[in-house]
C-alpha positions as a Markdown table, in Angstrom:
| # | Residue | x | y | z |
|---|---|---|---|---|
| 1 | Met | -33.5 | -12.4 | -3.6 |
| 2 | Ala | -31.3 | -15.4 | -4.0 |
| 3 | Thr | -31.5 | -18.6 | -1.9 |
| 4 | Asn | -28.7 | -21.2 | -1.6 |
| 5 | Met | -28.7 | -24.8 | -0.4 |
| 6 | Thr | -25.7 | -27.0 | 0.2 |
| 7 | Ser | -25.6 | -30.3 | -1.6 |
| 8 | Ile | -24.1 | -32.2 | 1.3 |
| 9 | Thr | -26.7 | -32.6 | 4.0 |
| 10 | Asp | -24.4 | -32.6 | 7.0 |
| 11 | Leu | -23.1 | -29.1 | 6.1 |
| 12 | Pro | -24.9 | -26.0 | 7.5 |
| 13 | Pro | -27.1 | -24.4 | 4.8 |
| 14 | Leu | -25.9 | -21.1 | 3.3 |
| 15 | Pro | -28.0 | -18.1 | 4.2 |
| 16 | Ala | -30.2 | -16.2 | 1.8 |
| 17 | Tyr | -29.2 | -12.7 | 0.8 |
| 18 | Asn | -30.4 | -9.5 | -0.8 |
| 19 | Val | -27.9 | -7.4 | -2.8 |
| 20 | Val | -28.3 | -3.7 | -3.0 |
| 21 | Val | -26.0 | -0.9 | -4.3 |
| 22 | Ala | -23.5 | -0.1 | -1.7 |
| 23 | Pro | -23.9 | 3.4 | -0.1 |
| 24 | Asp | -21.1 | 5.9 | -0.7 |
| 25 | Leu | -18.4 | 6.3 | 2.0 |
| 26 | Ile | -19.3 | 10.0 | 2.2 |
| 27 | Ser | -23.0 | 10.6 | 1.8 |
| 28 | Trp | -22.6 | 13.8 | -0.2 |
| 29 | Leu | -19.7 | 12.6 | -2.4 |
| 30 | Pro | -19.9 | 9.6 | -4.7 |
| 31 | Asp | -17.1 | 7.0 | -4.3 |
| 32 | Phe | -16.4 | 7.6 | -8.0 |
| 33 | Tyr | -15.4 | 11.2 | -7.4 |
| 34 | Leu | -13.7 | 10.4 | -4.1 |
| 35 | Ser | -11.3 | 8.0 | -5.9 |
| 36 | Ile | -10.3 | 11.0 | -8.1 |
| 37 | Ile | -10.0 | 13.6 | -5.4 |
| 38 | Ala | -8.6 | 11.6 | -2.4 |
| 39 | Pro | -5.0 | 10.8 | -3.6 |
| 40 | Thr | -4.4 | 14.4 | -4.6 |
| 41 | Leu | -5.9 | 15.8 | -1.4 |
| 42 | Ala | -3.7 | 13.4 | 0.7 |
| 43 | Tyr | -0.7 | 14.5 | -1.4 |
| 44 | Trp | -1.2 | 18.2 | -0.6 |
| 45 | Val | -2.2 | 17.7 | 3.1 |
| 46 | Ile | 1.0 | 15.9 | 3.8 |
| 47 | Ser | 3.0 | 18.3 | 1.5 |
| 48 | Ile | 1.7 | 21.4 | 3.3 |
| 49 | Phe | 2.5 | 19.8 | 6.6 |
| 50 | Phe | 6.2 | 19.3 | 5.6 |
| 51 | His | 6.3 | 22.7 | 3.9 |
| 52 | Ile | 5.2 | 24.4 | 7.2 |
| 53 | Ile | 8.0 | 22.5 | 9.0 |
| 54 | Asp | 10.4 | 23.6 | 6.3 |
| 55 | Thr | 9.4 | 27.2 | 6.3 |
| 56 | Trp | 9.4 | 27.7 | 10.0 |
| 57 | Asp | 12.4 | 25.4 | 10.4 |
| 58 | Leu | 10.7 | 23.5 | 13.3 |
| 59 | Phe | 12.9 | 20.4 | 13.3 |
| 60 | Pro | 16.4 | 21.4 | 12.1 |
| 61 | Gln | 18.0 | 18.5 | 13.9 |
| 62 | Tyr | 16.1 | 16.0 | 11.7 |
| 63 | Arg | 16.9 | 17.7 | 8.3 |
| 64 | Leu | 18.7 | 15.6 | 5.7 |
| 65 | His | 19.8 | 18.9 | 4.0 |
| 66 | Thr | 20.2 | 22.5 | 5.1 |
| 67 | Pro | 18.2 | 25.4 | 3.6 |
| 68 | Ala | 21.5 | 26.5 | 2.0 |
| 69 | Glu | 21.7 | 23.2 | 0.1 |
| 70 | Ile | 18.1 | 23.6 | -1.2 |
| 71 | Ala | 18.9 | 27.1 | -2.4 |
| 72 | Gln | 22.3 | 26.2 | -4.0 |
| 73 | Arg | 22.0 | 22.7 | -5.3 |
| 74 | Asn | 18.5 | 22.4 | -6.8 |
| 75 | Lys | 18.2 | 23.2 | -10.5 |
| 76 | Ala | 14.4 | 23.6 | -10.6 |
| 77 | Ser | 12.5 | 26.6 | -9.2 |
| 78 | Arg | 9.6 | 26.1 | -6.8 |
| 79 | Tyr | 7.3 | 27.4 | -9.5 |
| 80 | Glu | 8.5 | 24.8 | -12.1 |
| 81 | Val | 8.0 | 22.0 | -9.5 |
| 82 | Leu | 4.5 | 23.2 | -8.6 |
| 83 | Arg | 3.5 | 23.5 | -12.3 |
| 84 | Asp | 4.7 | 20.0 | -13.2 |
| 85 | Val | 3.2 | 18.4 | -10.1 |
| 86 | Leu | -0.2 | 19.9 | -10.8 |
| 87 | Phe | 0.0 | 18.7 | -14.4 |
| 88 | Gln | 0.9 | 15.3 | -13.2 |
| 89 | Gln | -2.1 | 15.2 | -10.9 |
| 90 | Val | -4.4 | 16.1 | -13.8 |
| 91 | Ile | -3.0 | 13.1 | -15.6 |
| 92 | Gln | -3.7 | 11.0 | -12.5 |
| 93 | Ala | -7.2 | 12.3 | -12.2 |
| 94 | Val | -7.9 | 11.3 | -15.8 |
| 95 | Met | -6.6 | 7.8 | -15.1 |
| 96 | Ser | -8.7 | 7.5 | -12.0 |
| 97 | Phe | -11.7 | 8.6 | -14.1 |
| 98 | Val | -11.0 | 5.9 | -16.7 |
| 99 | Leu | -10.5 | 3.2 | -14.1 |
| 100 | Gly | -13.7 | 4.2 | -12.4 |
| 101 | Met | -15.6 | 3.9 | -15.6 |
| 102 | Thr | -14.4 | 0.3 | -16.0 |
| 103 | Asp | -15.3 | -0.7 | -12.5 |
| 104 | Pro | -18.7 | -2.5 | -12.1 |
| 105 | Pro | -21.2 | -1.1 | -9.6 |
| 106 | Gln | -20.4 | -2.0 | -6.0 |
| 107 | Tyr | -23.0 | -4.0 | -4.1 |
| 108 | Thr | -23.6 | -5.0 | -0.5 |
| 109 | Gly | -25.7 | -7.6 | 1.2 |
| 110 | Met | -23.7 | -10.8 | 0.4 |
| 111 | Glu | -21.2 | -10.4 | 3.2 |
| 112 | Glu | -22.9 | -12.9 | 5.6 |
| 113 | Tyr | -23.3 | -15.4 | 2.7 |
| 114 | Asp | -19.6 | -15.0 | 1.7 |
| 115 | Val | -18.5 | -15.5 | 5.3 |
| 116 | Ala | -20.7 | -18.7 | 5.4 |
| 117 | Val | -19.0 | -20.0 | 2.2 |
| 118 | Trp | -15.6 | -19.6 | 3.9 |
| 119 | Ala | -17.0 | -21.3 | 7.1 |
| 120 | Thr | -18.1 | -24.2 | 4.9 |
| 121 | Arg | -14.6 | -24.4 | 3.4 |
| 122 | Val | -13.2 | -24.5 | 7.0 |
| 123 | Arg | -15.7 | -27.3 | 7.9 |
| 124 | Val | -14.8 | -29.3 | 4.7 |
| 125 | Ala | -11.0 | -28.8 | 5.4 |
| 126 | Gln | -11.4 | -30.5 | 8.7 |
| 127 | Arg | -12.3 | -33.8 | 7.0 |
| 128 | Ala | -8.7 | -34.3 | 6.1 |
| 129 | Leu | -7.6 | -34.1 | 9.7 |
| 130 | Pro | -8.3 | -37.8 | 10.7 |
| 131 | Thr | -6.3 | -39.0 | 7.7 |
| 132 | Met | -3.4 | -36.7 | 8.5 |
| 133 | Leu | -3.3 | -37.8 | 12.1 |
| 134 | Gly | -3.5 | -41.4 | 11.0 |
| 135 | Ile | -0.3 | -41.0 | 9.0 |
| 136 | Leu | 1.3 | -40.0 | 12.3 |
| 137 | Gly | -0.1 | -43.0 | 14.0 |
| 138 | Ile | -2.8 | -41.3 | 15.9 |
| 139 | Asn | -6.3 | -42.7 | 16.0 |
| 140 | Ala | -8.4 | -39.5 | 15.7 |
| 141 | Ala | -11.7 | -41.3 | 16.1 |
| 142 | Ser | -10.7 | -42.9 | 19.4 |
| 143 | Val | -9.3 | -39.6 | 20.7 |
| 144 | Ser | -12.4 | -37.8 | 19.6 |
| 145 | Lys | -14.7 | -40.3 | 21.4 |
| 146 | Asn | -12.8 | -39.9 | 24.6 |
| 147 | Met | -13.0 | -36.1 | 24.5 |
| 148 | Ala | -16.7 | -35.9 | 23.4 |
| 149 | Val | -18.0 | -35.0 | 26.8 |
| 150 | Ser | -15.2 | -32.8 | 28.2 |
| 151 | His | -14.2 | -31.0 | 25.0 |
| 152 | Pro | -17.0 | -31.4 | 22.5 |
| 153 | Leu | -15.8 | -28.8 | 20.0 |
| 154 | Leu | -12.2 | -30.2 | 19.9 |
| 155 | Ala | -13.7 | -33.7 | 19.6 |
| 156 | Gly | -15.7 | -32.5 | 16.6 |
| 157 | Val | -12.5 | -31.1 | 15.0 |
| 158 | Leu | -10.7 | -34.4 | 15.5 |
| 159 | Ala | -13.7 | -36.3 | 14.1 |
| 160 | Gly | -13.2 | -34.4 | 10.8 |
| 161 | Gly | -15.7 | -31.6 | 11.4 |
| 162 | His | -18.5 | -33.7 | 12.8 |
| 163 | Tyr | -20.6 | -31.7 | 15.2 |
| 164 | Pro | -24.0 | -33.5 | 15.7 |
| 165 | Phe | -24.8 | -31.3 | 18.7 |
| 166 | Leu | -24.6 | -28.0 | 16.7 |
| 167 | Thr | -28.1 | -27.5 | 15.3 |
| 168 | Glu | -30.8 | -24.9 | 15.1 |
| 169 | Leu | -34.5 | -24.9 | 14.1 |
| 170 | Ala | -35.2 | -23.6 | 10.6 |
| 171 | Gly | -38.1 | -23.3 | 8.3 |
| 172 | Ser | -41.8 | -23.2 | 9.1 |
| 173 | Asp | -41.8 | -26.8 | 10.2 |
| 174 | Gly | -39.0 | -26.3 | 12.7 |
| 175 | Thr | -36.7 | -28.8 | 11.1 |
| 176 | Ala | -33.3 | -29.0 | 12.8 |
| 177 | Val | -30.4 | -28.1 | 10.6 |
| 178 | Pro | -26.6 | -28.1 | 11.2 |
| 179 | Thr | -24.9 | -24.8 | 12.2 |
| 180 | Phe | -21.4 | -23.6 | 12.3 |
| 181 | Ala | -19.2 | -23.6 | 15.4 |
| 182 | Thr | -18.4 | -20.1 | 16.7 |
| 183 | Trp | -14.7 | -20.7 | 16.0 |
| 184 | Glu | -15.4 | -21.6 | 12.4 |
| 185 | Leu | -17.3 | -18.3 | 11.8 |
| 186 | Leu | -14.5 | -16.4 | 13.5 |
| 187 | Val | -11.9 | -18.0 | 11.2 |
| 188 | Ala | -14.1 | -17.4 | 8.2 |
| 189 | Lys | -14.6 | -13.7 | 9.1 |
| 190 | Ala | -10.8 | -13.3 | 9.7 |
| 191 | Ile | -10.2 | -14.8 | 6.2 |
| 192 | Tyr | -12.9 | -12.7 | 4.5 |
| 193 | Trp | -12.4 | -9.4 | 6.2 |
| 194 | Gly | -8.7 | -9.5 | 7.1 |
| 195 | Ile | -6.5 | -12.1 | 5.3 |
| 196 | Ile | -7.9 | -11.7 | 1.8 |
| 197 | Pro | -7.8 | -7.9 | 1.7 |
| 198 | Ala | -4.3 | -8.0 | 3.3 |
| 199 | Met | -3.1 | -10.4 | 0.5 |
| 200 | Gln | -4.6 | -8.1 | -2.1 |
| 201 | Leu | -2.8 | -5.1 | -0.7 |
| 202 | Phe | 0.4 | -7.0 | -0.5 |
| 203 | Leu | 0.1 | -8.1 | -4.1 |
| 204 | Ala | -0.7 | -4.5 | -5.2 |
| 205 | Val | 2.3 | -3.2 | -3.3 |
| 206 | Thr | 4.6 | -5.9 | -4.8 |
| 207 | Val | 3.3 | -5.2 | -8.4 |
| 208 | Leu | 3.9 | -1.4 | -8.0 |
| 209 | Asp | 7.3 | -1.9 | -6.4 |
| 210 | Thr | 8.3 | -4.3 | -9.2 |
| 211 | Trp | 7.0 | -2.0 | -12.0 |
| 212 | Gln | 8.7 | 1.1 | -10.6 |
| 213 | Tyr | 12.0 | -0.6 | -9.8 |
| 214 | Phe | 12.7 | -2.0 | -13.2 |
| 215 | Leu | 11.4 | 1.0 | -15.2 |
| 216 | His | 13.2 | 3.4 | -12.8 |
| 217 | Arg | 16.5 | 1.4 | -13.2 |
| 218 | Ile | 16.1 | 1.4 | -17.0 |
| 219 | Met | 15.6 | 5.1 | -17.0 |
| 220 | His | 19.1 | 5.4 | -15.4 |
| 221 | Gln | 20.8 | 2.7 | -17.6 |
| 222 | Asn | 19.6 | 4.1 | -20.9 |
| 223 | Lys | 21.2 | 7.4 | -21.6 |
| 224 | Trp | 18.4 | 8.6 | -24.0 |
| 225 | Leu | 15.6 | 7.7 | -21.5 |
| 226 | Tyr | 17.5 | 9.5 | -18.7 |
| 227 | Thr | 18.3 | 12.7 | -20.6 |
| 228 | Thr | 14.9 | 12.9 | -22.2 |
| 229 | Phe | 12.7 | 12.0 | -19.3 |
| 230 | His | 14.1 | 11.0 | -15.9 |
| 231 | Ser | 16.7 | 13.8 | -15.6 |
| 232 | Arg | 14.0 | 16.3 | -14.8 |
| 233 | His | 13.2 | 14.5 | -11.5 |
| 234 | His | 16.9 | 14.6 | -10.6 |
| 235 | Arg | 17.0 | 18.4 | -11.0 |
| 236 | Leu | 16.0 | 18.2 | -7.3 |
| 237 | Tyr | 19.3 | 17.1 | -5.7 |
| 238 | Val | 17.7 | 18.1 | -2.4 |
| 239 | Pro | 14.1 | 16.6 | -2.5 |
| 240 | Tyr | 11.3 | 18.3 | -0.6 |
| 241 | Ala | 7.7 | 17.0 | 0.0 |
| 242 | Tyr | 5.6 | 18.6 | -2.7 |
| 243 | Gly | 8.3 | 17.8 | -5.3 |
| 244 | Ala | 7.7 | 14.1 | -5.0 |
| 245 | Leu | 5.8 | 14.0 | -8.3 |
| 246 | Tyr | 8.1 | 16.5 | -10.1 |
| 247 | Asn | 8.6 | 14.4 | -13.3 |
| 248 | His | 8.5 | 14.6 | -17.0 |
| 249 | Pro | 4.7 | 14.0 | -17.8 |
| 250 | Phe | 5.5 | 10.8 | -19.8 |
| 251 | Glu | 7.6 | 9.4 | -17.0 |
| 252 | Gly | 5.1 | 10.4 | -14.4 |
| 253 | Phe | 2.3 | 8.6 | -16.3 |
| 254 | Leu | 4.4 | 5.5 | -16.9 |
| 255 | Leu | 6.0 | 5.0 | -13.5 |
| 256 | Asp | 3.5 | 6.4 | -11.1 |
| 257 | Thr | 0.0 | 6.6 | -12.7 |
| 258 | Ala | 0.1 | 3.5 | -14.9 |
| 259 | Gly | 1.9 | 1.5 | -12.3 |
| 260 | Ala | -0.6 | 2.2 | -9.6 |
| 261 | Gly | -3.5 | 1.5 | -12.0 |
| 262 | Leu | -2.0 | -1.8 | -13.0 |
| 263 | Ala | -1.4 | -2.9 | -9.4 |
| 264 | Tyr | -5.0 | -2.1 | -8.6 |
| 265 | Lys | -6.3 | -4.2 | -11.5 |
| 266 | Val | -3.9 | -7.2 | -10.9 |
| 267 | Ala | -4.8 | -7.4 | -7.2 |
| 268 | Phe | -8.6 | -7.4 | -8.1 |
| 269 | Met | -9.2 | -4.7 | -5.6 |
| 270 | Thr | -12.6 | -3.1 | -5.0 |
| 271 | Pro | -12.9 | 0.6 | -5.7 |
| 272 | Arg | -12.7 | 1.3 | -2.0 |
| 273 | Gln | -9.6 | -0.7 | -1.6 |
| 274 | Gly | -8.2 | 1.2 | -4.6 |
| 275 | Ile | -8.9 | 4.5 | -2.8 |
| 276 | Phe | -7.0 | 3.3 | 0.2 |
| 277 | Phe | -4.1 | 2.0 | -1.9 |
| 278 | Trp | -3.8 | 5.2 | -4.0 |
| 279 | Val | -4.0 | 7.4 | -0.9 |
| 280 | Met | -1.4 | 5.3 | 0.9 |
| 281 | Ser | 0.9 | 5.4 | -2.1 |
| 282 | Ser | 0.6 | 9.2 | -2.5 |
| 283 | Ile | 1.3 | 9.7 | 1.2 |
| 284 | Lys | 4.3 | 7.3 | 1.1 |
| 285 | Thr | 5.7 | 9.0 | -2.0 |
| 286 | Val | 5.5 | 12.5 | -0.4 |
| 287 | Asp | 7.1 | 11.1 | 2.8 |
| 288 | Asp | 10.0 | 9.6 | 0.9 |
| 289 | His | 10.8 | 13.0 | -0.5 |
| 290 | Cys | 10.1 | 15.1 | 2.6 |
| 291 | Gly | 13.8 | 15.7 | 3.4 |
| 292 | Tyr | 13.5 | 14.7 | 7.0 |
| 293 | Ala | 14.4 | 11.7 | 9.1 |
| 294 | Leu | 11.7 | 12.1 | 11.7 |
| 295 | Pro | 12.0 | 9.6 | 14.6 |
| 296 | Trp | 8.2 | 9.8 | 15.2 |
| 297 | Asp | 7.1 | 9.4 | 11.6 |
| 298 | Pro | 5.6 | 5.8 | 11.4 |
| 299 | Leu | 6.0 | 5.6 | 7.6 |
| 300 | Gln | 9.8 | 6.0 | 8.0 |
| 301 | His | 9.9 | 2.9 | 10.3 |
| 302 | Met | 7.5 | 0.6 | 8.5 |
| 303 | Thr | 10.1 | -0.4 | 6.0 |
| 304 | Ser | 13.7 | 0.6 | 5.3 |
| 305 | Asn | 12.6 | 2.4 | 2.2 |
| 306 | Asn | 12.2 | 5.9 | 3.7 |
| 307 | Ala | 13.2 | 9.5 | 3.1 |
| 308 | Ala | 16.9 | 8.8 | 4.1 |
| 309 | Tyr | 17.0 | 5.8 | 1.8 |
| 310 | His | 15.6 | 7.5 | -1.2 |
| 311 | Asp | 17.6 | 10.7 | -0.6 |
| 312 | Ile | 20.8 | 8.8 | -1.3 |
| 313 | His | 19.5 | 8.1 | -4.8 |
| 314 | His | 19.1 | 11.8 | -5.4 |
| 315 | Gln | 22.8 | 12.5 | -4.6 |
| 316 | Ser | 25.4 | 12.4 | -7.4 |
| 317 | Trp | 27.3 | 9.7 | -5.6 |
| 318 | Gly | 24.3 | 7.5 | -5.0 |
| 319 | Ile | 22.4 | 8.0 | -8.2 |
| 320 | Lys | 23.1 | 4.4 | -9.4 |
| 321 | Thr | 21.8 | 2.8 | -6.3 |
| 322 | Asn | 18.6 | 2.6 | -4.2 |
| 323 | Phe | 16.2 | 2.4 | -7.2 |
| 324 | Ser | 13.4 | 0.8 | -5.1 |
| 325 | Gln | 10.3 | 2.8 | -4.5 |
| 326 | Pro | 7.9 | 3.5 | -2.9 |
| 327 | Phe | 7.4 | 0.7 | -0.3 |
| 328 | Phe | 10.1 | -2.0 | 0.0 |
| 329 | Thr | 13.7 | -2.5 | -0.9 |
| 330 | Phe | 13.7 | -6.2 | -1.8 |
| 331 | Trp | 14.6 | -5.6 | -5.5 |
| 332 | Asp | 17.7 | -3.5 | -4.5 |
| 333 | Lys | 18.7 | -6.3 | -2.1 |
| 334 | Leu | 18.2 | -9.1 | -4.6 |
| 335 | Leu | 19.9 | -7.3 | -7.5 |
| 336 | Gly | 22.7 | -5.7 | -5.7 |
| 337 | Thr | 21.8 | -2.0 | -6.2 |
| 338 | Met | 21.4 | -1.1 | -2.6 |
| 339 | Trp | 23.8 | 1.5 | -1.2 |
| 340 | His | 26.3 | 0.2 | 1.3 |
| 341 | Gly | 28.6 | 2.3 | 3.5 |
| 342 | Asp | 28.6 | 5.4 | 5.6 |
| 343 | Thr | 27.2 | 8.6 | 4.1 |
| 344 | Ser | 27.8 | 11.0 | 6.9 |
| 345 | Leu | 31.0 | 12.5 | 5.5 |
| 346 | Lys | 29.5 | 12.9 | 2.0 |
| 347 | Tyr | 26.5 | 14.7 | 3.5 |
| 348 | Glu | 28.8 | 16.9 | 5.6 |
| 349 | Arg | 30.8 | 17.9 | 2.6 |
| 350 | Ser | 27.6 | 18.9 | 0.7 |
| 351 | Arg | 26.4 | 21.0 | 3.6 |
| 352 | Thr | 29.8 | 22.8 | 4.0 |
| 353 | Lys | 30.1 | 23.4 | 0.3 |
| 354 | Ala | 26.5 | 24.8 | 0.0 |
| 355 | Gln | 27.0 | 27.0 | 3.1 |
| 356 | Glu | 30.3 | 28.4 | 1.7 |
| 357 | Phe | 28.5 | 29.1 | -1.6 |
| 358 | Val | 25.6 | 31.0 | 0.0 |
| 359 | Glu | 28.0 | 33.0 | 2.2 |
| 360 | Ala | 30.1 | 33.9 | -0.9 |
| 361 | Glu | 27.0 | 35.0 | -2.8 |
| 362 | Ala | 25.8 | 37.1 | 0.2 |
| 363 | Lys | 29.2 | 38.7 | 0.3 |
| 364 | Lys | 29.1 | 39.6 | -3.4 |
| 365 | Ala | 25.7 | 41.0 | -3.0 |
| 366 | Ser | 26.8 | 43.1 | 0.0 |
| 367 | Glu | 29.8 | 44.5 | -1.9 |
| 368 | Lys | 27.8 | 45.3 | -4.9 |
| 369 | Ala | 25.3 | 47.2 | -2.8 |
| 370 | Gln | 28.1 | 49.3 | -1.3 |
């Protein structure tokens, strides 16, 4: 049990709280193991979804490449891709295990207290309002007095957070103590439950995008790094969903695994925020390599960094552009590495060439059979 009192008597007292270990999200699966399993599970659920679409050719009108291109242009077999992806996910699981071991236990019970702390900050911040209005030539005290009866809450704001009518009885002796206005608590809850987690997520996404952009670009600019490591990923000229993590193990660890772990730590995320971030990153990476421009896929409309955008980077004519991944494209825009121009003719030539190759091979096979 911990009790807290404010040092300024006109501020509402902070509530007492009891902290206990937070229950797991899934009663039969500890969060520690969920953080290891969830990203890989999400990866394969989305990958299998797109593999079914591919196998049954359900949406040919939205394909970025034809089946003939997949058969003719890719330099890695499905087995090689599957093997390397599974190995990469073992590395990710080990990293998740290490990160989980460094995280402190997660507690609950302080939420009401933390919200009250933010409500106190909102109350204190109001004290600057009369001075700010005075600079503009407005007498806040006079305006507040005139509105005290008709709009008491607004009058309290103009008075610098002075709400003498907001009290409640507390303690065994029934002493009246100040309380927060409803709007102050709503703002505090919005900050605590919405704005702060959103800022943490934005920071994590920015860190990951920055990490991956510059390392990815260096992998292309340095011939040794490209031939030794990154060229393996580009054996897939025609990306498909479960090939998203087809990398050299060292590159996969450096770009994907270490980058996501760093972003998690820099953003001071909780383990549960980390689970959400890693699952979201895994799904986005798969979607970016899915090979489809689906009009009803929300991930392909959230930002301009989508399957069509990243597919350009996998083509021989676009390999020096569109380095940004997996979320936004701001580094490509800022540093002039974004592809500009129409791609329809280039894609059409690739389709035609691949189809001609497949037909020629089929003809040879038929002649040999005869």
